[in-house]
C-alpha positions in Angstrom: 46.3 37.7 -72.5 49.7 38.3 -74.4 49.7 40.9 -76.4 51.0 40.6 -80.0 54.4 42.5 -80.5 54.1 43.3 -83.8 51.6 46.3 -85.3 49.4 45.8 -88.0 51.9 47.9 -90.2 55.0 46.1 -90.0 52.6 43.0 -90.4 51.9 44.4 -93.9 55.3 45.2 -95.1 56.6 42.2 -93.8 53.9 40.2 -95.8 54.6 42.7 -98.8 58.1 41.9 -99.2 57.6 38.3 -98.6 55.1 38.3 -101.7 57.4 40.0 -103.6 60.3 37.8 -103.2 58.1 34.8 -103.4 57.2 36.3 -106.6 60.6 37.3 -108.1 61.3 33.2 -106.8 58.2 31.9 -108.9 59.5 34.0 -112.1 63.2 33.2 -111.8 62.1 29.2 -111.6 59.1 29.6 -114.4 62.2 31.4 -116.6 64.9 29.3 -115.2 65.1 27.5 -118.8 65.9 31.0 -120.2 69.4 32.4 -120.3 68.8 35.5 -118.3 67.5 36.2 -115.1 63.9 38.5 -115.4 62.0 40.1 -112.7 58.1 39.5 -112.5 57.2 42.0 -115.1 59.1 40.3 -117.8 62.3 42.3 -117.8 66.0 41.3 -118.5 67.5 42.0 -115.0 70.8 43.9 -115.6 73.9 45.6 -112.9 74.7 48.5 -112.4 77.1 48.8 -115.6 74.0 47.7 -117.4 75.1 43.9 -118.6 72.5 41.4 -118.3 72.6 38.8 -115.8 72.9 35.4 -117.7 71.6 31.9 -115.8 73.4 28.6 -115.4 71.4 27.8 -118.9 72.8 30.4 -120.8 74.2 29.2 -124.0 75.0 31.1 -127.2 72.0 29.7 -128.9 69.9 31.4 -126.3 71.5 35.2 -126.7 69.2 37.9 -127.6 69.7 41.2 -129.1 69.4 43.1 -125.8 71.9 41.3 -124.1 74.7 39.7 -126.4 73.7 41.3 -130.1 77.2 39.9 -131.5 76.3 36.4 -130.5 72.7 37.0 -132.2 72.3 35.7 -136.4 71.7 38.6 -138.2 68.9 38.0 -140.4 69.8 38.0 -144.7 68.3 40.7 -146.6 65.9 39.8 -149.1 67.4 39.7 -152.6 66.0 42.4 -154.6 63.5 40.5 -157.3 64.5 40.4 -160.8 62.9 43.1 -163.5 60.6 41.3 -165.8 61.9 40.1 -169.1 60.4 42.8 -171.0 62.1 45.5 -168.4 65.8 44.0 -168.6 67.6 45.8 -170.7 70.2 43.3 -172.6 73.5 44.2 -171.2 76.1 45.4 -174.5 79.1 43.4 -175.8 82.4 44.4 -174.2 84.6 45.9 -177.6 87.5 43.7 -177.9 90.8 45.3 -177.0 93.0 45.7 -180.3 95.6 43.7 -179.9 99.3 45.5 -179.6 101.5 46.2 -182.6 104.2 44.1 -182.0 107.3 46.8 -181.2 110.6 47.0 -183.4 113.2 47.1 -181.5 116.4 48.9 -183.6 119.2 47.6 -183.0 122.9 49.2 -183.2 126.0 48.2 -184.6 129.5 49.6 -184.3 130.8 50.4 -187.5 134.4 51.2 -188.6 135.2 53.0 -192.2 139.2 53.7 -193.1 141.1 55.1 -196.2 144.6 56.1 -196.9 145.7 59.6 -198.0 148.8 59.6 -199.2 150.9 62.7 -199.7 153.9 63.9 -202.0 157.5 63.8 -200.3 157.2 66.8 -197.7 154.0 68.3 -198.9 150.7 68.8 -197.1 148.9 69.0 -200.2 146.4 66.1 -200.7 146.8 64.3 -204.1 143.9 64.2 -206.4 143.7 59.8 -205.9 143.8 60.5 -202.1 140.5 63.2 -202.5 138.6 60.2 -204.4 138.8 57.7 -201.3 138.1 60.8 -199.0 134.6 61.2 -201.4 133.9 57.5 -201.5 134.4 57.8 -197.4 131.9 60.8 -196.8 129.6 58.6 -199.0 129.6 56.1 -196.5 128.8 57.9 -193.4 126.0 59.2 -194.5 124.5 56.2 -193.6 125.7 56.2 -190.3 125.1 57.9 -187.0 128.3 59.3 -186.9 130.6 59.8 -183.7 133.9 61.0 -184.8 136.2 60.9 -187.1 139.9 60.6 -186.4 142.4 61.8 -188.7 146.1 60.7 -188.4 148.8 62.5 -190.2 152.5 60.5 -190.6 155.6 61.0 -192.8 158.9 59.0 -193.7 162.0 59.0 -191.4 163.8 61.8 -194.0 164.4 64.9 -191.5 164.5 65.6 -187.9 162.0 64.8 -185.5 160.4 67.8 -185.0 159.8 69.0 -188.6 158.2 65.6 -189.2 156.1 65.8 -186.5 154.6 69.3 -187.9 154.6 68.1 -191.5 152.1 65.1 -190.5 150.0 67.6 -188.3 149.8 69.6 -191.1 148.8 66.6 -193.5 145.7 65.3 -190.9 144.4 68.9 -190.8 144.7 68.6 -195.0 142.5 65.9 -194.6 140.2 67.2 -191.7 139.3 70.6 -193.9 138.6 68.8 -197.0 136.1 66.4 -194.8 134.3 69.7 -193.6 134.2 71.2 -196.7 132.2 68.2 -197.8 130.1 68.4 -194.8 131.4 66.7 -192.2 130.6 69.0 -188.4 134.2 70.3 -187.3 133.5 69.1 -184.0 133.5 65.5 -184.9 136.5 65.4 -186.8 140.0 65.0 -184.4 143.2 65.6 -186.2 146.9 64.3 -184.5 150.1 64.1 -185.7 152.4 61.1 -185.4 155.5 62.2 -187.2 158.0 59.2 -188.1 156.8 57.3 -185.4 154.4 54.5 -187.1 155.8 53.3 -190.5 153.9 51.0 -192.3 157.3 50.2 -194.9 160.9 49.9 -193.6 163.5 50.9 -196.6 167.5 50.0 -196.4 169.3 53.3 -195.0 171.7 52.7 -197.5 170.1 54.2 -201.0 170.2 57.0 -203.3 167.7 59.9 -202.4 165.6 59.6 -205.1 165.3 55.6 -204.4 164.8 55.8 -200.9 162.0 58.6 -201.3 160.2 56.1 -203.8 160.5 53.2 -200.8 159.5 55.3 -198.0 155.8 56.3 -199.9 153.8 54.7 -198.0 154.7 56.0 -194.9 153.5 59.4 -196.1 150.2 58.9 -195.3 146.9 60.3 -193.2 144.9 57.4 -191.7 141.2 58.3 -191.6 139.4 56.3 -189.5 135.2 57.2 -188.9 133.0 55.5 -186.1 129.3 55.9 -186.0 126.4 53.0 -185.3 124.0 51.9 -188.3 120.5 51.2 -187.1 119.1 47.5 -187.9 115.9 46.9 -188.0 
């Protein structure tokens, strides 16, 4: 009689292993239409990295939240039910915005005013008619944003150049002092003497002295120029 080399305990263990493998195989075969491999208990089989095993039938449509949550379509949140009509408060109508007023941008224009103040021969005293011209100029300055007043004195050709330079400056300063007395700021007035260098009238050299003095009268002057701006709307 031939003895069986396997012990009963060994036969029982082998039977258990075979039965388990058979059960796993059957479960896998029964679930071959699923996208993931599951064990006999129906749990998804995962590897050492906690990742699910996909079967050859896997497709994004078979994705489950446990394994591929990003592929599972999210359920749309239910929209809140509208409140009953009697519970709904009417929305206030927005107040109309006031129309902005059109901006009026002022523009400026350059203004130049001028006059001449004439003087007697060898004098730096402002004559009466010259003061009247200067008063008219001061009246016009009130409507102007003043920048500067330029007073340039001149003489005729009678006398030395050095003397006439000083005389022309005295005449310019006389006009400056007069304008200051009328309220024009002193720091806005510039006075300069040009002597006999810029005559406006030329007379023959060989003339009687009185006639020559009368002929050269237009050269004994102070030219006043006002520079500023005027606002236009």
